[in-house]
C-alpha positions as CSV (number, residue, x, y, z in Angstrom):
1,M,4.1,-5.9,3.1
2,M,1.3,-7.6,1.2
3,L,-0.4,-7.0,-2.1
4,V,-4.1,-6.6,-1.3
5,A,-5.7,-5.7,-4.6
6,T,-5.4,-4.1,-8.0
7,I,-7.8,-1.2,-8.3
8,K,-8.8,1.4,-10.9
9,I,-9.8,5.0,-10.0
10,K,-12.4,6.3,-12.4
11,D,-13.3,9.7,-11.0
12,M,-12.8,12.1,-8.1
13,A,-15.4,10.2,-5.9
14,D,-13.3,7.0,-6.3
15,A,-10.2,8.8,-5.3
16,C,-11.8,10.3,-2.2
17,R,-13.3,7.0,-1.3
18,V,-9.9,5.1,-1.5
19,S,-8.2,7.8,0.6
20,S,-11.0,7.7,3.2
21,I,-10.9,3.9,3.4
22,A,-7.0,3.9,3.7
23,D,-7.1,6.5,6.4
24,T,-9.2,4.3,8.7
25,Y,-6.2,1.9,9.0
26,A,-3.3,2.3,11.4
27,W,-0.9,0.8,9.0
28,D,0.7,2.4,5.9
29,I,-1.1,1.7,2.7
30,H,0.7,2.5,-0.6
31,G,-0.3,2.2,-4.2
32,V,2.1,1.4,-7.0
33,C,1.3,2.7,-10.5
34,G,4.1,2.0,-12.9
35,R,7.2,3.4,-11.4
36,Y,5.4,5.6,-8.9
37,I,4.7,4.8,-5.3
38,I,1.9,6.8,-3.7
39,D,0.4,7.2,-0.2
40,L,-3.2,6.1,-0.5
41,K,-4.1,8.1,2.6
42,S,-3.5,11.2,0.5
43,V,-6.2,12.3,-1.9
44,L,-3.6,14.3,-3.8
45,G,-1.4,11.3,-4.0
46,V,-4.2,9.2,-5.5
47,L,-5.1,12.0,-7.9
48,S,-1.5,12.4,-9.0
49,V,-1.6,9.1,-11.0
50,G,-4.7,10.2,-12.9
51,F,-8.0,8.5,-13.7
52,G,-8.3,5.1,-15.5
53,K,-4.9,3.7,-14.5
54,T,-4.5,0.5,-12.4
55,I,-3.0,0.8,-9.0
56,D,-1.6,-2.1,-7.0
57,V,-2.6,-1.7,-3.3
58,Y,0.0,-2.7,-0.7
59,L,-0.7,-3.0,3.0
60,H,2.3,-2.7,5.4
61,C,0.9,-5.2,7.9
62,H,1.5,-9.0,8.3
63,L,-2.0,-9.8,9.7
64,P,-3.9,-11.6,6.9
65,E,-7.3,-10.8,8.4
66,V,-6.5,-7.0,8.0
67,G,-5.6,-7.6,4.3
68,E,-8.9,-9.5,3.8
69,E,-10.8,-6.7,5.4
70,L,-9.2,-4.0,3.2
71,R,-9.7,-6.2,0.1
72,H,-13.4,-6.5,0.9
73,E,-13.7,-2.7,1.4
74,L,-12.1,-2.1,-2.1
75,E,-14.2,-4.8,-3.8
76,D,-16.1,-2.5,-6.1
77,L,-12.9,-0.7,-7.3
78,R,-11.0,-3.9,-8.0
79,V,-9.9,-4.6,-11.6
80,N,-11.8,-7.6,-13.1
81,G,-9.9,-10.9,-13.2
82,E,-7.7,-10.0,-10.1
């Protein structure tokens, strides 16, 4: 499992986009927000943490190139300084 990025969901469109991106991968992709672990392939899971909170994105795959690809797809949602 590798930490890919820290993102912030600002609105419903961001939540749908994250879920759509995550759904294209064969591996599990989870988000950690405080003490909660959410399935990023689920729009309801993403929405359950609320807007404006930071989410650490974890990819359950040991291929670094896959992590880089996902990081690139989430670029505009990443928290500054991460």
